[in-house]
Structure formats: structure tokens, C-alpha cells
mmCIF file as gemmi writes it, N, C-alpha and C atoms, coordinates in Angstrom:
data_model
loop_
_atom_site.group_PDB
_atom_site.id
_atom_site.type_symbol
_atom_site.label_atom_id
_atom_site.label_alt_id
_atom_site.label_comp_id
_atom_site.label_asym_id
_atom_site.label_entity_id
_atom_site.label_seq_id
_atom_site.pdbx_PDB_ins_code
_atom_site.Cartn_x
_atom_site.Cartn_y
_atom_site.Cartn_z
_atom_site.occupancy
_atom_site.B_iso_or_equiv
_atom_site.pdbx_formal_charge
_atom_site.auth_seq_id
_atom_site.auth_asym_id
_atom_site.pdbx_PDB_model_num
ATOM 1 N N . UNK Axp A 1 ? -2.75 9.364 32.658 1 0 ? 1 A 1
ATOM 2 C CA . UNK Axp A 1 ? -1.867 9.917 31.654 1 0 ? 1 A 1
ATOM 3 C C . UNK Axp A 1 ? -2.218 9.404 30.293 1 0 ? 1 A 1
ATOM 4 N N . UNK Axp A 2 ? -2.309 10.282 29.331 1 0 ? 2 A 1
ATOM 5 C CA . UNK Axp A 2 ? -2.57 9.825 27.968 1 0 ? 2 A 1
ATOM 6 C C . UNK Axp A 2 ? -1.305 9.876 27.132 1 0 ? 2 A 1
ATOM 7 N N . UNK Axp A 3 ? -1.143 8.801 26.307 1 0 ? 3 A 1
ATOM 8 C CA . UNK Axp A 3 ? -0.009 8.725 25.497 1 0 ? 3 A 1
ATOM 9 C C . UNK Axp A 3 ? -0.329 9.362 24.137 1 0 ? 3 A 1
ATOM 10 N N . UNK Axp A 4 ? 0.644 9.991 23.632 1 0 ? 4 A 1
ATOM 11 C CA . UNK Axp A 4 ? 0.559 10.564 22.234 1 0 ? 4 A 1
ATOM 12 C C . UNK Axp A 4 ? 0.836 9.486 21.265 1 0 ? 4 A 1
ATOM 13 N N . UNK Axp A 5 ? -0.171 9.007 20.567 1 0 ? 5 A 1
ATOM 14 C CA . UNK Axp A 5 ? 0.048 7.887 19.593 1 0 ? 5 A 1
ATOM 15 C C . UNK Axp A 5 ? 0.259 8.501 18.176 1 0 ? 5 A 1
ATOM 16 N N . UNK Axp A 6 ? 1.139 7.836 17.439 1 0 ? 6 A 1
ATOM 17 C CA . UNK Axp A 6 ? 1.26 8.228 16.051 1 0 ? 6 A 1
ATOM 18 C C . UNK Axp A 6 ? 0.071 7.72 15.245 1 0 ? 6 A 1
ATOM 19 N N . UNK Axp A 7 ? -0.313 8.447 14.238 1 0 ? 7 A 1
ATOM 20 C CA . UNK Axp A 7 ? -1.431 8.008 13.357 1 0 ? 7 A 1
ATOM 21 C C . UNK Axp A 7 ? -1.139 6.596 12.763 1 0 ? 7 A 1
ATOM 22 N N . UNK Axp A 8 ? -2.24 5.821 12.613 1 0 ? 8 A 1
ATOM 23 C CA . UNK Axp A 8 ? -2.073 4.507 12.062 1 0 ? 8 A 1
ATOM 24 C C . UNK Axp A 8 ? -1.511 4.542 10.639 1 0 ? 8 A 1
ATOM 25 N N . UNK Axp A 9 ? -1.881 5.527 9.862 1 0 ? 9 A 1
ATOM 26 C CA . UNK Axp A 9 ? -1.324 5.607 8.467 1 0 ? 9 A 1
ATOM 27 C C . UNK Axp A 9 ? 0.178 5.766 8.523 1 0 ? 9 A 1
ATOM 28 N N . UNK Axp A 10 ? 0.707 6.507 9.412 1 0 ? 10 A 1
ATOM 29 C CA . UNK Axp A 10 ? 2.134 6.668 9.505 1 0 ? 10 A 1
ATOM 30 C C . UNK Axp A 10 ? 2.819 5.372 9.894 1 0 ? 10 A 1
ATOM 31 N N . UNK Axp A 11 ? 2.304 4.687 10.872 1 0 ? 11 A 1
ATOM 32 C CA . UNK Axp A 11 ? 2.818 3.377 11.334 1 0 ? 11 A 1
ATOM 33 C C . UNK Axp A 11 ? 2.774 2.367 10.222 1 0 ? 11 A 1
ATOM 34 N N . UNK Axp A 12 ? 1.673 2.332 9.417 1 0 ? 12 A 1
ATOM 35 C CA . UNK Axp A 12 ? 1.631 1.367 8.291 1 0 ? 12 A 1
ATOM 36 C C . UNK Axp A 12 ? 2.703 1.767 7.268 1 0 ? 12 A 1
ATOM 37 N N . UNK Axp A 13 ? 2.9 3.047 7.045 1 0 ? 13 A 1
ATOM 38 C CA . UNK Axp A 13 ? 3.878 3.457 6.043 1 0 ? 13 A 1
ATOM 39 C C . UNK Axp A 13 ? 5.264 3.044 6.437 1 0 ? 13 A 1
ATOM 40 N N . UNK Axp A 14 ? 5.597 3.163 7.745 1 0 ? 14 A 1
ATOM 41 C CA . UNK Axp A 14 ? 6.917 2.776 8.256 1 0 ? 14 A 1
ATOM 42 C C . UNK Axp A 14 ? 6.992 1.25 8.172 1 0 ? 14 A 1
ATOM 43 N N . UNK Axp A 15 ? 6.009 0.506 8.497 1 0 ? 15 A 1
ATOM 44 C CA . UNK Axp A 15 ? 6.013 -0.962 8.386 1 0 ? 15 A 1
ATOM 45 C C . UNK Axp A 15 ? 6.174 -1.413 6.945 1 0 ? 15 A 1
ATOM 46 N N . UNK Axp A 16 ? 5.553 -0.717 6.036 1 0 ? 16 A 1
ATOM 47 C CA . UNK Axp A 16 ? 5.645 -1.048 4.556 1 0 ? 16 A 1
ATOM 48 C C . UNK Axp A 16 ? 7.096 -0.746 4.093 1 0 ? 16 A 1
ATOM 49 N N . UNK Axp A 17 ? 7.696 0.361 4.485 1 0 ? 17 A 1
ATOM 50 C CA . UNK Axp A 17 ? 8.995 0.678 4.12 1 0 ? 17 A 1
ATOM 51 C C . UNK Axp A 17 ? 9.985 -0.341 4.725 1 0 ? 17 A 1
ATOM 52 N N . UNK Axp A 18 ? 9.783 -0.775 5.918 1 0 ? 18 A 1
ATOM 53 C CA . UNK Axp A 18 ? 10.627 -1.774 6.551 1 0 ? 18 A 1
ATOM 54 C C . UNK Axp A 18 ? 10.6 -3.105 5.763 1 0 ? 18 A 1
ATOM 55 N N . UNK Axp A 19 ? 9.351 -3.496 5.419 1 0 ? 19 A 1
ATOM 56 C CA . UNK Axp A 19 ? 9.2 -4.721 4.612 1 0 ? 19 A 1
ATOM 57 C C . UNK Axp A 19 ? 9.853 -4.562 3.261 1 0 ? 19 A 1
ATOM 58 N N . UNK Axp A 20 ? 9.739 -3.392 2.626 1 0 ? 20 A 1
ATOM 59 C CA . UNK Axp A 20 ? 10.358 -3.175 1.326 1 0 ? 20 A 1
ATOM 60 C C . UNK Axp A 20 ? 11.881 -3.203 1.422 1 0 ? 20 A 1
ATOM 61 N N . UNK Axp A 21 ? 12.362 -2.616 2.569 1 0 ? 21 A 1
ATOM 62 C CA . UNK Axp A 21 ? 13.825 -2.65 2.766 1 0 ? 21 A 1
ATOM 63 C C . UNK Axp A 21 ? 14.368 -4.035 2.98 1 0 ? 21 A 1
ATOM 64 N N . UNK Axp A 22 ? 13.666 -4.769 3.866 1 0 ? 22 A 1
ATOM 65 C CA . UNK Axp A 22 ? 14.2 -6.17 4.119 1 0 ? 22 A 1
ATOM 66 C C . UNK Axp A 22 ? 13.95 -7.125 3.01 1 0 ? 22 A 1
ATOM 67 N N . UNK Axp A 23 ? 12.717 -7.249 2.558 1 0 ? 23 A 1
ATOM 68 C CA . UNK Axp A 23 ? 12.452 -8.285 1.492 1 0 ? 23 A 1
ATOM 69 C C . UNK Axp A 23 ? 12.893 -7.766 0.103 1 0 ? 23 A 1
ATOM 70 N N . UNK Axp A 24 ? 12.517 -6.576 -0.256 1 0 ? 24 A 1
ATOM 71 C CA . UNK Axp A 24 ? 12.869 -6.053 -1.581 1 0 ? 24 A 1
ATOM 72 C C . UNK Axp A 24 ? 14.411 -5.829 -1.625 1 0 ? 24 A 1
ATOM 73 N N . UNK Axp A 25 ? 15.03 -5.349 -0.586 1 0 ? 25 A 1
ATOM 74 C CA . UNK Axp A 25 ? 16.473 -5.204 -0.552 1 0 ? 25 A 1
ATOM 75 C C . UNK Axp A 25 ? 17.225 -6.516 -0.723 1 0 ? 25 A 1
ATOM 76 N N . UNK Axp A 26 ? 16.755 -7.539 -0.069 1 0 ? 26 A 1
ATOM 77 C CA . UNK Axp A 26 ? 17.294 -8.867 -0.189 1 0 ? 26 A 1
ATOM 78 C C . UNK Axp A 26 ? 17.168 -9.446 -1.639 1 0 ? 26 A 1
ATOM 79 N N . UNK Axp A 27 ? 15.957 -9.242 -2.185 1 0 ? 27 A 1
ATOM 80 C CA . UNK Axp A 27 ? 15.761 -9.706 -3.567 1 0 ? 27 A 1
ATOM 81 C C . UNK Axp A 27 ? 16.648 -8.983 -4.579 1 0 ? 27 A 1
ATOM 82 N N . UNK Axp A 28 ? 16.741 -7.614 -4.41 1 0 ? 28 A 1
ATOM 83 C CA . UNK Axp A 28 ? 17.608 -6.823 -5.239 1 0 ? 28 A 1
ATOM 84 C C . UNK Axp A 28 ? 19.034 -7.256 -5.105 1 0 ? 28 A 1
ATOM 85 N N . UNK Axp A 29 ? 19.54 -7.352 -3.916 1 0 ? 29 A 1
ATOM 86 C CA . UNK Axp A 29 ? 20.941 -7.761 -3.652 1 0 ? 29 A 1
ATOM 87 C C . UNK Axp A 29 ? 21.243 -9.172 -4.228 1 0 ? 29 A 1
ATOM 88 N N . UNK Axp A 30 ? 20.307 -10.041 -4.12 1 0 ? 30 A 1
ATOM 89 C CA . UNK Axp A 30 ? 20.507 -11.443 -4.652 1 0 ? 30 A 1
ATOM 90 C C . UNK Axp A 30 ? 20.555 -11.436 -6.16 1 0 ? 30 A 1
ATOM 91 N N . UNK Axp A 31 ? 19.649 -10.629 -6.78 1 0 ? 31 A 1
ATOM 92 C CA . UNK Axp A 31 ? 19.674 -10.528 -8.273 1 0 ? 31 A 1
ATOM 93 C C . UNK Axp A 31 ? 20.943 -9.837 -8.696 1 0 ? 31 A 1
ATOM 94 N N . UNK Axp A 32 ? 21.339 -8.844 -8.056 1 0 ? 32 A 1
ATOM 95 C CA . UNK Axp A 32 ? 22.569 -8.151 -8.415 1 0 ? 32 A 1
ATOM 96 C C . UNK Axp A 32 ? 23.797 -9.013 -8.253 1 0 ? 32 A 1
ATOM 97 N N . UNK Axp A 33 ? 23.823 -9.874 -7.201 1 0 ? 33 A 1
ATOM 98 C CA . UNK Axp A 33 ? 24.941 -10.761 -7.063 1 0 ? 33 A 1
ATOM 99 C C . UNK Axp A 33 ? 24.974 -11.814 -8.167 1 0 ? 33 A 1
ATOM 100 N N . UNK Axp A 34 ? 23.824 -12.322 -8.53 1 0 ? 34 A 1
ATOM 101 C CA . UNK Axp A 34 ? 23.827 -13.343 -9.592 1 0 ? 34 A 1
ATOM 102 C C . UNK Axp A 34 ? 24.288 -12.673 -10.96 1 0 ? 34 A 1
ATOM 103 N N . UNK Axp A 35 ? 23.859 -11.483 -11.217 1 0 ? 35 A 1
ATOM 104 C CA . UNK Axp A 35 ? 24.25 -10.818 -12.474 1 0 ? 35 A 1
ATOM 105 C C . UNK Axp A 35 ? 25.781 -10.525 -12.372 1 0 ? 35 A 1
ATOM 106 N N . UNK Axp A 36 ? 26.261 -10.081 -11.274 1 0 ? 36 A 1
ATOM 107 C CA . UNK Axp A 36 ? 27.699 -9.812 -11.143 1 0 ? 36 A 1
ATOM 108 C C . UNK Axp A 36 ? 28.533 -11.052 -11.23 1 0 ? 36 A 1
ATOM 109 N N . UNK Axp A 37 ? 28.043 -12.105 -10.594 1 0 ? 37 A 1
ATOM 110 C CA . UNK Axp A 37 ? 28.862 -13.391 -10.569 1 0 ? 37 A 1
ATOM 111 C C . UNK Axp A 37 ? 28.948 -13.901 -12.068 1 0 ? 37 A 1
ATOM 112 N N . UNK Axp A 38 ? 27.984 -13.748 -12.838 1 0 ? 38 A 1
ATOM 113 C CA . UNK Axp A 38 ? 28.07 -14.211 -14.189 1 0 ? 38 A 1
ATOM 114 C C . UNK Axp A 38 ? 28.74 -13.191 -15.167 1 0 ? 38 A 1
ATOM 115 N N . UNK Axp A 39 ? 28.596 -11.93 -14.84 1 0 ? 39 A 1
ATOM 116 C CA . UNK Axp A 39 ? 29.094 -10.873 -15.747 1 0 ? 39 A 1
ATOM 117 C C . UNK Axp A 39 ? 30.495 -10.356 -15.491 1 0 ? 39 A 1
ATOM 118 N N . UNK Axp A 40 ? 31.054 -10.521 -14.327 1 0 ? 40 A 1
ATOM 119 C CA . UNK Axp A 40 ? 32.33 -10.009 -14.077 1 0 ? 40 A 1
ATOM 120 C C . UNK Axp A 40 ? 33.41 -10.788 -14.85 1 0 ? 40 A 1
ATOM 121 N N . UNK Axp A 41 ? 34.33 -10.104 -15.511 1 0 ? 41 A 1
ATOM 122 C CA . UNK Axp A 41 ? 35.366 -10.735 -16.297 1 0 ? 41 A 1
ATOM 123 C C . UNK Axp A 41 ? 36.511 -11.297 -15.472 1 0 ? 41 A 1
ATOM 124 N N . UNK Axp A 42 ? 36.167 -12.159 -14.584 1 0 ? 42 A 1
ATOM 125 C CA . UNK Axp A 42 ? 37.151 -12.801 -13.648 1 0 ? 42 A 1
ATOM 126 C C . UNK Axp A 42 ? 36.986 -14.295 -13.732 1 0 ? 42 A 1
ATOM 127 N N . UNK Axp A 43 ? 37.897 -14.996 -13.08 1 0 ? 43 A 1
ATOM 128 C CA . UNK Axp A 43 ? 37.7 -16.458 -12.96 1 0 ? 43 A 1
ATOM 129 C C . UNK Axp A 43 ? 36.37 -16.707 -12.132 1 0 ? 43 A 1
ATOM 130 N N . UNK Axp A 44 ? 35.75 -17.793 -12.369 1 0 ? 44 A 1
ATOM 131 C CA . UNK Axp A 44 ? 34.424 -18.029 -11.762 1 0 ? 44 A 1
ATOM 132 C C . UNK Axp A 44 ? 34.466 -17.849 -10.205 1 0 ? 44 A 1
ATOM 133 N N . UNK Axp A 45 ? 35.388 -18.406 -9.5 1 0 ? 45 A 1
ATOM 134 C CA . UNK Axp A 45 ? 35.456 -18.276 -8.064 1 0 ? 45 A 1
ATOM 135 C C . UNK Axp A 45 ? 35.711 -16.865 -7.649 1 0 ? 45 A 1
ATOM 136 N N . UNK Axp A 46 ? 36.516 -16.145 -8.318 1 0 ? 46 A 1
ATOM 137 C CA . UNK Axp A 46 ? 36.822 -14.761 -8.013 1 0 ? 46 A 1
ATOM 138 C C . UNK Axp A 46 ? 35.569 -13.927 -8.302 1 0 ? 46 A 1
ATOM 139 N N . UNK Axp A 47 ? 34.853 -14.178 -9.399 1 0 ? 47 A 1
ATOM 140 C CA . UNK Axp A 47 ? 33.661 -13.416 -9.706 1 0 ? 47 A 1
ATOM 141 C C . UNK Axp A 47 ? 32.573 -13.628 -8.651 1 0 ? 47 A 1
ATOM 142 N N . UNK Axp A 48 ? 32.383 -14.841 -8.227 1 0 ? 48 A 1
ATOM 143 C CA . UNK Axp A 48 ? 31.394 -15.158 -7.201 1 0 ? 48 A 1
ATOM 144 C C . UNK Axp A 48 ? 31.763 -14.524 -5.915 1 0 ? 48 A 1
ATOM 145 N N . UNK Axp A 49 ? 33.06 -14.578 -5.471 1 0 ? 49 A 1
ATOM 146 C CA . UNK Axp A 49 ? 33.482 -13.999 -4.25 1 0 ? 49 A 1
ATOM 147 C C . UNK Axp A 49 ? 33.297 -12.455 -4.259 1 0 ? 49 A 1
ATOM 148 N N . UNK Axp A 50 ? 33.728 -11.84 -5.388 1 0 ? 50 A 1
ATOM 149 C CA . UNK Axp A 50 ? 33.575 -10.422 -5.504 1 0 ? 50 A 1
ATOM 150 C C . UNK Axp A 50 ? 32.113 -9.993 -5.45 1 0 ? 50 A 1
ATOM 151 N N . UNK Axp A 51 ? 31.273 -10.739 -6.173 1 0 ? 51 A 1
ATOM 152 C CA . UNK Axp A 51 ? 29.815 -10.436 -6.215 1 0 ? 51 A 1
ATOM 153 C C . UNK Axp A 51 ? 29.206 -10.518 -4.824 1 0 ? 51 A 1
ATOM 154 N N . UNK Axp A 52 ? 29.635 -11.59 -4.045 1 0 ? 52 A 1
ATOM 155 C CA . UNK Axp A 52 ? 29.16 -11.734 -2.744 1 0 ? 52 A 1
ATOM 156 C C . UNK Axp A 52 ? 29.59 -10.677 -1.773 1 0 ? 52 A 1
ATOM 157 N N . UNK Axp A 53 ? 30.768 -10.123 -1.992 1 0 ? 53 A 1
ATOM 158 C CA . UNK Axp A 53 ? 31.246 -8.986 -1.164 1 0 ? 53 A 1
ATOM 159 C C . UNK Axp A 53 ? 30.452 -7.701 -1.496 1 0 ? 53 A 1
ATOM 160 N N . UNK Axp A 54 ? 30.184 -7.506 -2.783 1 0 ? 54 A 1
ATOM 161 C CA . UNK Axp A 54 ? 29.521 -6.313 -3.165 1 0 ? 54 A 1
ATOM 162 C C . UNK Axp A 54 ? 28.016 -6.296 -2.809 1 0 ? 54 A 1
ATOM 163 N N . UNK Axp A 55 ? 27.398 -7.398 -2.627 1 0 ? 55 A 1
ATOM 164 C CA . UNK Axp A 55 ? 25.978 -7.366 -2.27 1 0 ? 55 A 1
ATOM 165 C C . UNK Axp A 55 ? 25.735 -6.701 -0.915 1 0 ? 55 A 1
ATOM 166 N N . UNK Axp A 56 ? 26.69 -6.708 -0.044 1 0 ? 56 A 1
ATOM 167 C CA . UNK Axp A 56 ? 26.493 -5.964 1.184 1 0 ? 56 A 1
ATOM 168 C C . UNK Axp A 56 ? 26.315 -4.457 0.928 1 0 ? 56 A 1
ATOM 169 N N . UNK Axp A 57 ? 27.096 -3.942 -0.053 1 0 ? 57 A 1
ATOM 170 C CA . UNK Axp A 57 ? 26.923 -2.514 -0.417 1 0 ? 57 A 1
ATOM 171 C C . UNK Axp A 57 ? 25.583 -2.3 -1.104 1 0 ? 57 A 1
ATOM 172 N N . UNK Axp A 58 ? 25.166 -3.183 -1.978 1 0 ? 58 A 1
ATOM 173 C CA . UNK Axp A 58 ? 23.905 -3.034 -2.62 1 0 ? 58 A 1
ATOM 174 C C . UNK Axp A 58 ? 22.722 -3.144 -1.65 1 0 ? 58 A 1
ATOM 175 N N . UNK Axp A 59 ? 22.792 -4.022 -0.722 1 0 ? 59 A 1
ATOM 176 C CA . UNK Axp A 59 ? 21.774 -4.189 0.266 1 0 ? 59 A 1
ATOM 177 C C . UNK Axp A 59 ? 21.603 -2.917 1.089 1 0 ? 59 A 1
ATOM 178 N N . UNK Axp A 60 ? 22.804 -2.418 1.606 1 0 ? 60 A 1
ATOM 179 C CA . UNK Axp A 60 ? 22.798 -1.197 2.388 1 0 ? 60 A 1
ATOM 180 C C . UNK Axp A 60 ? 22.262 -0.013 1.631 1 0 ? 60 A 1
ATOM 181 N N . UNK Axp A 61 ? 22.659 0.081 0.346 1 0 ? 61 A 1
ATOM 182 C CA . UNK Axp A 61 ? 22.155 1.182 -0.478 1 0 ? 61 A 1
ATOM 183 C C . UNK Axp A 61 ? 20.67 1.081 -0.667 1 0 ? 61 A 1
ATOM 184 N N . UNK Axp A 62 ? 20.195 -0.118 -0.875 1 0 ? 62 A 1
ATOM 185 C CA . UNK Axp A 62 ? 18.726 -0.343 -1.035 1 0 ? 62 A 1
ATOM 186 C C . UNK Axp A 62 ? 17.968 0.071 0.21 1 0 ? 62 A 1
ATOM 187 N N . UNK Axp A 63 ? 18.473 -0.267 1.383 1 0 ? 63 A 1
ATOM 188 C CA . UNK Axp A 63 ? 17.746 0.062 2.593 1 0 ? 63 A 1
ATOM 189 C C . UNK Axp A 63 ? 17.76 1.574 2.785 1 0 ? 63 A 1
ATOM 190 N N . UNK Axp A 64 ? 18.892 2.247 2.536 1 0 ? 64 A 1
ATOM 191 C CA . UNK Axp A 64 ? 18.94 3.696 2.64 1 0 ? 64 A 1
ATOM 192 C C . UNK Axp A 64 ? 17.974 4.335 1.614 1 0 ? 64 A 1
ATOM 193 N N . UNK Axp A 65 ? 17.943 3.852 0.407 1 0 ? 65 A 1
ATOM 194 C CA . UNK Axp A 65 ? 17.083 4.405 -0.614 1 0 ? 65 A 1
ATOM 195 C C . UNK Axp A 65 ? 15.606 4.239 -0.224 1 0 ? 65 A 1
ATOM 196 N N . UNK Axp A 66 ? 15.247 3.093 0.304 1 0 ? 66 A 1
ATOM 197 C CA . UNK Axp A 66 ? 13.825 2.871 0.636 1 0 ? 66 A 1
ATOM 198 C C . UNK Axp A 66 ? 13.327 3.876 1.672 1 0 ? 66 A 1
ATOM 199 N N . UNK Axp A 67 ? 14.166 4.275 2.639 1 0 ? 67 A 1
ATOM 200 C CA . UNK Axp A 67 ? 13.716 5.224 3.633 1 0 ? 67 A 1
ATOM 201 C C . UNK Axp A 67 ? 13.996 6.669 3.211 1 0 ? 67 A 1
ATOM 202 N N . UNK Axp A 68 ? 14.665 6.881 2.169 1 0 ? 68 A 1
ATOM 203 C CA . UNK Axp A 68 ? 14.895 8.223 1.638 1 0 ? 68 A 1
ATOM 204 C C . UNK Axp A 68 ? 13.871 8.623 0.56 1 0 ? 68 A 1
ATOM 205 N N . UNK Axp A 69 ? 13.23 7.685 -0.059 1 0 ? 69 A 1
ATOM 206 C CA . UNK Axp A 69 ? 12.275 7.985 -1.111 1 0 ? 69 A 1
ATOM 207 C C . UNK Axp A 69 ? 11.015 8.584 -0.599 1 0 ? 69 A 1
ATOM 208 N N . UNK Axp A 70 ? 10.273 9.233 -1.436 1 0 ? 70 A 1
ATOM 209 C CA . UNK Axp A 70 ? 9.106 10.01 -1.071 1 0 ? 70 A 1
ATOM 210 C C . UNK Axp A 70 ? 7.943 9.206 -0.486 1 0 ? 70 A 1
ATOM 211 N N . UNK Axp A 71 ? 7.696 8.078 -0.921 1 0 ? 71 A 1
ATOM 212 C CA . UNK Axp A 71 ? 6.56 7.278 -0.407 1 0 ? 71 A 1
ATOM 213 C C . UNK Axp A 71 ? 6.882 5.813 -0.346 1 0 ? 71 A 1
ATOM 214 N N . UNK Axp A 72 ? 6.099 5.085 0.388 1 0 ? 72 A 1
ATOM 215 C CA . UNK Axp A 72 ? 6.28 3.643 0.487 1 0 ? 72 A 1
ATOM 216 C C . UNK Axp A 72 ? 5.97 2.917 -0.8 1 0 ? 72 A 1
ATOM 217 N N . UNK Axp A 73 ? 5.017 3.448 -1.496 1 0 ? 73 A 1
ATOM 218 C CA . UNK Axp A 73 ? 4.673 2.858 -2.848 1 0 ? 73 A 1
ATOM 219 C C . UNK Axp A 73 ? 5.774 2.988 -3.819 1 0 ? 73 A 1
ATOM 220 N N . UNK Axp A 74 ? 6.47 4.15 -3.763 1 0 ? 74 A 1
ATOM 221 C CA . UNK Axp A 74 ? 7.651 4.383 -4.685 1 0 ? 74 A 1
ATOM 222 C C . UNK Axp A 74 ? 8.786 3.439 -4.26 1 0 ? 74 A 1
ATOM 223 N N . UNK Axp A 75 ? 8.875 3.184 -2.964 1 0 ? 75 A 1
ATOM 224 C CA . UNK Axp A 75 ? 9.94 2.292 -2.454 1 0 ? 75 A 1
ATOM 225 C C . UNK Axp A 75 ? 9.721 0.867 -3.022 1 0 ? 75 A 1
ATOM 226 N N . UNK Axp A 76 ? 8.463 0.408 -2.963 1 0 ? 76 A 1
ATOM 227 C CA . UNK Axp A 76 ? 8.168 -0.963 -3.458 1 0 ? 76 A 1
ATOM 228 C C . UNK Axp A 76 ? 8.374 -1.034 -4.95 1 0 ? 76 A 1
ATOM 229 N N . UNK Axp A 77 ? 7.91 -0.037 -5.731 1 0 ? 77 A 1
ATOM 230 C CA . UNK Axp A 77 ? 8.15 -0.03 -7.135 1 0 ? 77 A 1
ATOM 231 C C . UNK Axp A 77 ? 9.625 0.011 -7.487 1 0 ? 77 A 1
ATOM 232 N N . UNK Axp A 78 ? 10.378 0.785 -6.758 1 0 ? 78 A 1
ATOM 233 C CA . UNK Axp A 78 ? 11.803 0.875 -7.031 1 0 ? 78 A 1
ATOM 234 C C . UNK Axp A 78 ? 12.559 -0.477 -6.765 1 0 ? 78 A 1
ATOM 235 N N . UNK Axp A 79 ? 12.17 -1.095 -5.711 1 0 ? 79 A 1
ATOM 236 C CA . UNK Axp A 79 ? 12.758 -2.416 -5.374 1 0 ? 79 A 1
ATOM 237 C C . UNK Axp A 79 ? 12.41 -3.454 -6.442 1 0 ? 79 A 1
ATOM 238 N N . UNK Axp A 80 ? 11.114 -3.417 -6.948 1 0 ? 80 A 1
ATOM 239 C CA . UNK Axp A 80 ? 10.7 -4.348 -7.943 1 0 ? 80 A 1
ATOM 240 C C . UNK Axp A 80 ? 11.464 -4.108 -9.238 1 0 ? 80 A 1
ATOM 241 N N . UNK Axp A 81 ? 11.455 -2.932 -9.658 1 0 ? 81 A 1
ATOM 242 C CA . UNK Axp A 81 ? 12.179 -2.543 -10.954 1 0 ? 81 A 1
ATOM 243 C C . UNK Axp A 81 ? 13.639 -2.863 -10.855 1 0 ? 81 A 1
ATOM 244 N N . UNK Axp A 82 ? 14.297 -2.542 -9.742 1 0 ? 82 A 1
ATOM 245 C CA . UNK Axp A 82 ? 15.728 -2.804 -9.616 1 0 ? 82 A 1
ATOM 246 C C . UNK Axp A 82 ? 16.015 -4.306 -9.665 1 0 ? 82 A 1
ATOM 247 N N . UNK Axp A 83 ? 15.143 -5.078 -8.989 1 0 ? 83 A 1
ATOM 248 C CA . UNK Axp A 83 ? 15.311 -6.538 -8.963 1 0 ? 83 A 1
ATOM 249 C C . UNK Axp A 83 ? 15.108 -7.074 -10.405 1 0 ? 83 A 1
ATOM 250 N N . UNK Axp A 84 ? 14.096 -6.61 -11.033 1 0 ? 84 A 1
ATOM 251 C CA . UNK Axp A 84 ? 13.78 -7.1 -12.438 1 0 ? 84 A 1
ATOM 252 C C . UNK Axp A 84 ? 14.89 -6.826 -13.406 1 0 ? 84 A 1
ATOM 253 N N . UNK Axp A 85 ? 15.482 -5.643 -13.308 1 0 ? 85 A 1
ATOM 254 C CA . UNK Axp A 85 ? 16.552 -5.223 -14.196 1 0 ? 85 A 1
ATOM 255 C C . UNK Axp A 85 ? 17.788 -6.093 -13.886 1 0 ? 85 A 1
ATOM 256 N N . UNK Axp A 86 ? 18.136 -6.307 -12.647 1 0 ? 86 A 1
ATOM 257 C CA . UNK Axp A 86 ? 19.217 -7.154 -12.371 1 0 ? 86 A 1
ATOM 258 C C . UNK Axp A 86 ? 19.029 -8.623 -12.748 1 0 ? 86 A 1
ATOM 259 N N . UNK Axp A 87 ? 17.772 -9.082 -12.583 1 0 ? 87 A 1
ATOM 260 C CA . UNK Axp A 87 ? 17.507 -10.462 -13.005 1 0 ? 87 A 1
ATOM 261 C C . UNK Axp A 87 ? 17.563 -10.612 -14.507 1 0 ? 87 A 1
ATOM 262 N N . UNK Axp A 88 ? 17.038 -9.695 -15.279 1 0 ? 88 A 1
ATOM 263 C CA . UNK Axp A 88 ? 17.134 -9.698 -16.71 1 0 ? 88 A 1
ATOM 264 C C . UNK Axp A 88 ? 18.56 -9.586 -17.183 1 0 ? 88 A 1
ATOM 265 N N . UNK Axp A 89 ? 19.364 -8.794 -16.52 1 0 ? 89 A 1
ATOM 266 C CA . UNK Axp A 89 ? 20.839 -8.733 -16.834 1 0 ? 89 A 1
ATOM 267 C C . UNK Axp A 89 ? 21.47 -10.107 -16.554 1 0 ? 89 A 1
ATOM 268 N N . UNK Axp A 90 ? 21.108 -10.747 -15.448 1 0 ? 90 A 1
ATOM 269 C CA . UNK Axp A 90 ? 21.571 -12.124 -15.208 1 0 ? 90 A 1
ATOM 270 C C . UNK Axp A 90 ? 21.221 -13.072 -16.341 1 0 ? 90 A 1
ATOM 271 N N . UNK Axp A 91 ? 19.953 -13.026 -16.766 1 0 ? 91 A 1
ATOM 272 C CA . UNK Axp A 91 ? 19.513 -13.967 -17.803 1 0 ? 91 A 1
ATOM 273 C C . UNK Axp A 91 ? 20.297 -13.64 -19.166 1 0 ? 91 A 1
ATOM 274 N N . UNK Axp A 92 ? 20.459 -12.426 -19.458 1 0 ? 92 A 1
ATOM 275 C CA . UNK Axp A 92 ? 21.207 -12.061 -20.699 1 0 ? 92 A 1
ATOM 276 C C . UNK Axp A 92 ? 22.628 -12.449 -20.622 1 0 ? 92 A 1
ATOM 277 N N . UNK Axp A 93 ? 23.223 -12.208 -19.492 1 0 ? 93 A 1
ATOM 278 C CA . UNK Axp A 93 ? 24.7 -12.561 -19.356 1 0 ? 93 A 1
ATOM 279 C C . UNK Axp A 93 ? 24.927 -14.085 -19.329 1 0 ? 93 A 1
ATOM 280 N N . UNK Axp A 94 ? 23.923 -14.761 -18.779 1 0 ? 94 A 1
ATOM 281 C CA . UNK Axp A 94 ? 24.014 -16.24 -18.753 1 0 ? 94 A 1
ATOM 282 C C . UNK Axp A 94 ? 23.745 -16.878 -20.086 1 0 ? 94 A 1
ATOM 283 N N . UNK Axp A 95 ? 23.024 -16.116 -20.901 1 0 ? 95 A 1
ATOM 284 C CA . UNK Axp A 95 ? 22.751 -16.558 -22.305 1 0 ? 95 A 1
ATOM 285 C C . UNK Axp A 95 ? 21.475 -17.341 -22.423 1 0 ? 95 A 1
ATOM 286 N N . UNK Axp A 96 ? 20.582 -17.189 -21.469 1 0 ? 96 A 1
ATOM 287 C CA . UNK Axp A 96 ? 19.256 -17.924 -21.605 1 0 ? 96 A 1
ATOM 288 C C . UNK Axp A 96 ? 18.095 -17.088 -21.992 1 0 ? 96 A 1
ATOM 289 N N . UNK Axp A 97 ? 18.353 -15.752 -22.112 1 0 ? 97 A 1
ATOM 290 C CA . UNK Axp A 97 ? 17.202 -14.883 -22.564 1 0 ? 97 A 1
ATOM 291 C C . UNK Axp A 97 ? 17.098 -14.762 -24.047 1 0 ? 97 A 1
């Protein structure tokens, strides 16, 4: 019996999207949490707690977006740009930029 195998290009694209979702999503969620923790107009402990609760939504949204976008390359670029924007927002809000 012969197995029907998926093309290697397709398997690499799925592996790349999975890596973008796991690694890029984590970086994006972490940068967003840092920006929110500094930027939310709450007491420090409440801002940190709220930011840490919200990162679950950001991480889930990033994973969904990675698999919904047109290509794996676009997924990587999107995760990089989103992370960079959140990190720059963190630096600006913290006052070090």
C-alpha cells in the first residue's frame, strides 16, 4: 500500500507557521504585556495583573492570525512588526526612548 504524502513545501509552510505562532506569538504577547503594564492608568499591581490577564487574548489572537494569513512569510513579518510596535510603545511609556 502506498501512502499519499503531502508535499514537502506544504509541510515546511505548516512548520514555519507553527513556529511563528509559538515563538512570535509569545514575543508579541510579552511585549504587549510590558507595554500594558506600564501604560494602563491603574495602580502598578492592578496594571500588571490586568496586563497578564490580557496577554492570553493577545496570544490566542496572534495564533489565529498566523494561520489565517496568506503566507508563512507574512505571518513572520506580522509577528515581528507587532512585537516591535509593542516594544517601542513600552519604551516610550516607560520614558527611556
